[in-house]
C-alpha positions in Angstrom: -24.2 -6.7 14.5 -20.5 -6.5 13.6 -18.5 -9.8 13.4 -15.0 -10.1 14.8 -12.8 -7.5 13.1 -9.9 -10.1 12.7 -11.9 -12.2 10.3 -13.0 -9.1 8.3 -9.5 -7.7 8.1 -8.1 -11.1 6.9 -10.9 -11.3 4.3 -10.4 -7.8 3.0 -6.6 -7.9 2.9 -6.8 -11.2 1.0 -9.3 -9.8 -1.4 -7.1 -6.8 -2.1 -4.0 -9.0 -2.6 -5.9 -11.1 -5.2 -7.4 -8.1 -6.9 -4.0 -6.5 -7.3 -2.9 -9.6 -9.3 -6.2 -9.6 -11.3 -6.9 -13.1 -9.8 -4.1 -14.7 -11.9 -1.4 -16.8 -10.3 0.3 -20.2 -10.1 -1.1 -23.6 -9.2 0.4 -26.7 -7.6 -0.3 -28.6 -10.8 0.9 -26.1 -13.4 4.4 -27.4 -13.8 3.8 -28.8 -17.3 3.1 -25.2 -18.5 6.9 -24.7 -18.2 8.1 -23.4 -21.6 11.4 -25.1 -20.9 9.8 -28.5 -20.3 7.5 -28.1 -23.4 10.6 -27.4 -25.5 12.0 -30.9 -24.6 11.1 -34.4 -25.9 10.2 -35.4 -22.3 6.8 -33.8 -22.8 5.8 -36.9 -24.8 6.7 -39.3 -22.0 4.1 -40.2 -19.3 6.7 -40.9 -16.6 8.5 -37.6 -17.3 5.3 -35.6 -17.2 4.3 -37.3 -13.9 7.7 -36.7 -12.4 7.8 -33.0 -13.5 4.2 -32.4 -12.2 5.0 -33.9 -8.8 8.3 -32.1 -8.5 6.6 -28.7 -8.8 3.7 -29.8 -6.6 5.9 -31.1 -3.7 8.8 -28.7 -3.8 9.0 -26.1 -1.0 10.9 -23.9 -3.5 9.0 -22.2 -6.3 10.9 -22.9 -9.5 8.2 -21.4 -11.8 9.9 -18.2 -12.7 13.1 -20.1 -13.6 11.1 -22.7 -15.5 9.1 -20.0 -17.3 5.7 -21.1 -16.0 3.3 -18.1 -16.6 0.7 -16.9 -14.0 -2.8 -17.6 -15.4 -6.4 -17.3 -14.5 -8.0 -20.6 -13.5 -11.7 -21.2 -14.1 -12.3 -23.0 -10.8 -10.4 -20.2 -9.0 -12.5 -17.6 -10.8 -15.7 -19.4 -9.8 -14.6 -19.5 -6.1 -13.7 -15.8 -6.3 -17.2 -15.1 -7.7 -18.8 -17.1 -4.9 -16.8 -15.0 -2.4 -17.9 -11.8 -4.0 -21.5 -13.0 -4.0 -21.2 -13.8 -0.3 -19.8 -10.4 0.5 -22.7 -8.8 -1.5 -25.3 -10.8 0.5 -23.6 -9.7 3.7 -22.9 -6.0 3.1 -25.2 -5.1 0.1 -22.6 -2.9 -1.4 -22.5 -1.9 -5.0 -18.8 -2.6 -5.3 -19.3 -6.2 -4.3 -22.1 -6.7 -6.8 -19.9 -5.0 -9.5 -17.0 -7.3 -8.6 -19.2 -10.4 -8.7 -20.5 -9.5 -12.1 -17.0 -8.9 -13.5 -15.8 -12.2 -12.2 -18.8 -14.0 -13.6 -18.1 -12.3 -17.0 -14.5 -13.7 -16.8 -15.9 -17.1 -15.9 -18.1 -17.0 -19.0 -15.2 -16.0 -21.2 -13.2 -19.0 -19.9 -15.8 -21.5 -21.2 -14.3 -24.1 -23.5 -15.5 -23.7 -27.1 -17.1 -26.2 -29.4 -18.5 -28.5 -26.7 -22.0 -29.9 -26.1 -23.0 -27.8 -23.2 -21.1 -25.2 -21.2 -18.0 -26.6 -19.6 -14.6 -25.5 -18.1 -11.2 -27.0 -17.7 -7.8 -26.2 -16.3 -5.2 -24.0 -18.0 -2.4 -26.6 -17.9 -1.6 -30.1 -19.0 -2.2 -32.5 -16.2 -0.7 -35.9 -15.8 -2.2 -38.1 -13.1 -1.8 -41.8 -12.3 -5.0 -42.7 -14.2 -4.8 -40.6 -17.3 -3.4 -37.5 -19.1 -5.6 -34.4 -19.6 -4.2 -31.9 -22.0 -4.7 -28.2 -21.3 -8.3 -27.2 -22.0 -9.7 -30.7 -21.4 -13.2 -30.2 -19.9 -13.5 -31.6 -16.5 -16.3 -31.9 -13.9 -14.6 -30.1 -11.0 -14.2 -26.6 -12.5 -17.5 -27.1 -14.3 -19.4 -28.0 -11.1 -18.0 -25.0 -9.3 -18.8 -22.7 -12.2 -22.4 -24.0 -12.0 -22.5 -23.4 -8.2 -21.4 -19.7 -8.9 -23.8 -19.2 -11.7 -26.8 -20.7 -9.9 -26.1 -18.4 -6.9 -25.6 -15.4 -9.2 -28.9 -16.1 -11.0 -30.6 -15.9 -7.6 -28.7 -13.1 -5.9 -28.4 -10.8 -8.9 -31.7 -11.8 -10.6 -30.0 -12.6 -13.9 -31.6 -15.3 -16.0 -28.6 -15.5 -18.3 -26.5 -17.1 -15.6 -29.0 -19.8 -15.0 -29.2 -20.5 -18.8 -25.4 -21.2 -18.9 -25.7 -23.4 -15.8 -28.5 -25.3 -17.5 -26.3 -25.7 -20.5 -23.6 -27.3 -18.3 -26.1 -29.9 -17.4 -26.1 -31.1 -21.0 -22.3 -31.4 -20.8 -22.6 -33.5 -17.6 -25.3 -35.8 -18.9 -24.2 -36.2 -22.5 -20.4 -35.7 -22.6 -19.1 -37.4 -19.4 -18.7 -41.1 -19.3 -20.9 -43.0 -16.9 -20.3 -46.3 -15.1 -23.8 -47.7 -14.7 -23.4 -50.0 -11.7 -27.1 -50.9 -11.6 -30.5 -49.7 -12.8 -30.6 -47.0 -10.1 -27.0 -46.0 -9.8 -24.4 -44.3 -11.9 -20.9 -42.7 -11.5 -19.9 -39.8 -13.7 -16.3 -39.8 -15.0 -13.9 -36.9 -14.3 -13.8 -35.9 -18.0 -15.0 -37.1 -21.4 -11.6 -38.8 -22.0 -11.4 -41.1 -19.0 -13.5 -43.6 -17.2 -12.3 -43.1 -13.6 -14.7 -43.5 -10.7 -13.8 -40.6 -8.3 -16.4 -40.3 -5.7 -16.2 -36.5 -4.9 -16.1 -35.7 -8.7 -19.1 -37.7 -9.5 -21.0 -36.2 -6.6 -20.0 -32.7 -7.7 -21.7 -33.6 -11.0 -24.8 -34.7 -9.1 -24.8 -31.4 -7.1 -24.7 -29.4 -10.3 -27.6 -31.3 -11.8 -29.6 -31.1 -8.6 -29.1 -27.4 -8.0 -30.2 -26.6 -11.5 -33.0 -29.1 -11.5 -34.4 -27.6 -8.3 -34.7 -24.3 -10.0 -35.9 -25.4 -13.4 -38.2 -28.2 -12.2 -36.7 -30.8 -14.6 -37.3 -34.2 -13.0 -34.7 -36.0 -15.1 -31.9 -33.8 -13.8 -33.0 -34.6 -10.2 -33.1 -38.3 -11.1 -29.6 -38.3 -12.5 -28.5 -36.6 -9.2 -30.2 -39.2 -7.1 -28.6 -42.1 -9.0 -25.2 -40.6 -8.7 -25.7 -39.9 -5.0 -26.8 -43.5 -4.4 -23.6 -44.8 -6.0 -21.4 -42.8 -3.6 -23.6 -43.3 -0.5 -23.5 -47.1 -1.1 -19.7 -47.1 -1.2 -19.3 -45.4 2.2 -17.1 -47.4 4.5 -18.3 -48.9 7.8 -16.5 -46.2 9.8 -18.3 -43.4 7.8 -15.4 -42.5 5.6 -15.0 -42.6 1.8 -12.0 -43.6 -0.3 -11.0 -41.1 -3.0 -12.2 -43.5 -5.7 -13.2 -47.0 -6.6 -9.8 -48.4 -7.9 -7.3 -50.0 -5.6 -4.8 -47.1 -6.1 -7.4 -44.6 -5.0 -8.1 -46.1 -1.5 -6.8 -43.2 0.5 -9.1 -40.9 2.5 -8.2 -37.2 2.9 -9.7 -34.1 4.5 -10.8 -31.9 1.6 -12.1 -34.6 -0.7 -14.2 -35.8 2.2 -15.4 -32.3 2.7 -16.3 -32.1 -0.9 -18.4 -35.2 -0.6 -20.2 -34.0 2.5 -20.9 -30.5 1.1 -22.2 -31.9 -2.3 -24.4 -34.5 -0.5 -25.8 -31.8 1.7 -26.5 -29.5 -1.3 -28.2 -32.4 -3.1 -30.4 -33.1 -0.2 -31.2 -29.4 0.1 -32.2 -29.4 -3.5 -35.0 -31.8 -2.7 -33.3 -35.1 -3.7 -34.1 -36.7 -0.4 -33.7 -40.4 0.7 -33.3 -41.7 4.2 -30.0 -43.3 3.1 -28.6 -39.9 2.0 -29.4 -38.3 5.4 -27.8 -41.2 7.3 -24.7 -41.3 5.2 -24.3 -37.5 5.6 -24.6 -37.8 9.4 -22.1 -40.7 9.6 -19.7 -39.1 7.2 -19.8 -35.8 9.0 -19.2 -37.4 12.4 -16.2 -39.3 11.1 -14.7 -36.2 9.4 -15.3 -33.9 12.3 -13.8 -36.3 14.9 -10.9 -37.7 12.9 -9.6 -34.8 10.8 -9.3 -31.9 13.4 -7.4 -31.1 16.6 -9.0 -29.3 19.5 -7.6 -25.9 18.5 -9.1 -26.2 15.0 -5.9 -27.4 13.2 -6.9 -29.6 10.3 -5.1 -32.8 9.3 -4.6 -33.7 5.7 -5.1 -37.4 6.5 -7.1 -38.7 9.4 -4.1 -40.7 10.7 -1.3 -38.2 10.3 -0.6 -34.7 11.6 1.2 -33.4 8.6 0.9 -31.7 6.2 -1.6 -28.9 7.1 -2.9 -27.7 3.7 -4.8 -24.4 3.2 -7.0 -26.1 0.7 -8.3 -28.4 3.4 -8.9 -25.4 5.6 -11.0 -23.6 3.0 -13.1 -26.6 2.1 -13.6 -27.5 5.8 -14.9 -24.0 6.7 -17.5 -24.3 3.9 -18.5 -27.8 5.0 -18.8 -26.8 8.6 -21.0 -23.8 7.7 -23.3 -25.7 5.4 -23.7 -28.9 7.5 -22.8 -28.4 11.1 -25.4 -25.7 12.2 -24.4 -23.9 15.4 -21.6 -26.3 16.4 -20.4 -26.3 12.8 -20.2 -22.5 12.8 -18.1 -22.5 16.0 -15.8 -25.1 14.5 -15.5 -23.2 11.2 -14.5 -20.1 13.1 -12.0 -22.1 15.1 -10.4 -23.5 11.9 -10.3 -20.0 10.3 -8.6 -18.4 13.3 -6.0 -21.2 13.3 -5.3 -20.5 9.7 -5.0 -16.7 10.2 -2.6 -17.3 13.1 -0.4 -20.0 11.4 -0.7 -19.7 7.6 -1.3 -16.0 6.9 1.4 -13.9 5.5 1.7 -10.2 6.6 0.9 -9.2 3.0 -2.5 -10.8 3.4 -2.2 -14.0 1.4 -2.2 -17.6 2.8 0.6 -20.1 2.6 0.2 -23.4 0.8 1.2 -26.0 3.4 2.7 -26.4 6.8 4.8 -29.5 6.9 6.6 -31.2 9.8 9.8 -29.1 9.7 9.0 -26.1 7.5 6.2 -24.1 5.9 5.7 -23.9 2.1 5.0 -20.2 1.6 4.1 -20.4 -2.2 0.9 -18.3 -2.7 -1.0 -20.5 -5.0 -4.0 -18.6 -6.4 -6.6 -21.3 -7.1 -5.6 -23.9 -4.6 -5.2 -21.6 -1.6 -6.2 -17.9 -2.0 -9.5 -18.6 -3.9 -10.6 -21.2 -1.3 -9.6 -19.1 1.7 -11.4 -16.0 0.3 -14.5 -18.0 -0.4 -14.4 -19.6 3.1 -13.8 -16.4 5.0 -16.5 -14.5 3.0 -19.0 -17.3 3.8 -18.0 -17.5 7.4 -18.5 -13.7 7.8 -21.9 -13.9 6.0 -23.0 -16.7 8.3 -21.9 -14.8 11.4 -23.7 -11.6 10.2 -26.9 -13.6 9.5 -26.8 -15.2 12.9 -26.2 -11.8 14.6 -29.1 -10.3 12.6 -31.4 -13.2 13.6 -30.4 -12.9 17.2 -31.0 -9.1 17.2 -34.3 -9.5 15.4 -35.3 -12.2 17.9 -34.4 -10.0 20.9 -36.3 -7.1 19.4 -39.4 -9.3 18.9 -39.2 -10.5 22.5 -38.8 -7.0 23.8 -41.7 -5.8 21.6 -43.9 -8.6 22.9 -42.9 -7.7 26.5 -43.8 -4.1 26.0 -47.1 -5.0 24.3 -47.9 -7.4 27.2 -47.2 -4.6 29.7 -49.4 -2.2 27.8 -52.2 -4.7 27.8 -51.8 -5.3 31.6 -51.8 -1.6 32.3 -54.9 -1.0 30.2 -56.7 -3.9 31.9 -55.8 -2.7 35.4 -56.8 0.9 34.6 -60.1 -0.2 33.3 -60.9 -2.3 36.3 -60.2 0.6 38.6 -62.3 3.1 36.6 
């Protein structure tokens, strides 16, 4: 019933590396946390903030120590680490995995933003994007949705009602604090945060996933209806080839690997929660086919964009493994393992952590905690869990067949003996 030792060794060594740093680290987008930058008047200029953020994100050299950017815990990263610990607990049923999951969930609860309507989380850095500026601590849907995912799983796996209560509170934040673009009577698109009105497809669908996952447990029809309306909005904006743009605005027209994986995974989870429409199933099938065929090479290597070979980003690898596991069934499991083994061979450091990106002429070896390590640990833990489950199912199936064969032979022997007597 053992899975391949290489996957387990990679998972355990990565977990040890992250534990040794107490799950705190740097992030591709944390450049504005620089104490040097914050001491200058440039911090007030949009162009300077955007340039500084992109400089740190794109540079193969890590300037953060020089620029005095502290290593911090990230709510989304902690949620992913908690999900990984829960997956290990489901696999091995060890007390230490349960203890670690609870400790990470406690950290996640402490990272909740105060004085908001409903539980919510944000990033521990100022963030300047093309569409808007989000100061440190701005509540946003992405970390909030992953926190809800971890809390809903924890409420089930650890039988703790308090986790579900916090997840339910987050639904109030989503439905009451986020802005909504109401495109029609039966559609809506959730904003990224309460301070913007952007229409980002994967972000809105993450909000829908959170509502659906909680609503499926609590039985609240209005949460499921919100999820259905948000899913319709995204599904109806799928392109003819099965792909999705990043968002609705002209400058958001690109299509990349991990945002597509987010859309597919969230849509699959929404359907699994009981929010079912024929259009959702069809969109998931078309989107998965496009993503599987256009974003991966035969050896499992993922592409960042469907029409370019570089860069190869570990974030795409982690999100892809999760998507393949949750959508692709047996073929998906094989592809997930192929992607994981490619990453272990090409992006794993001897110390156990994973590199950020492999570009055309060099590899960026910066060990980002949330962006890379959290996703890879979550992905490897889920992959091992799935392989264990399949192995257990196969063993159980073989045992049942063998037992039926023995029982059949016993009956035959009894019948033959009786006839002769």
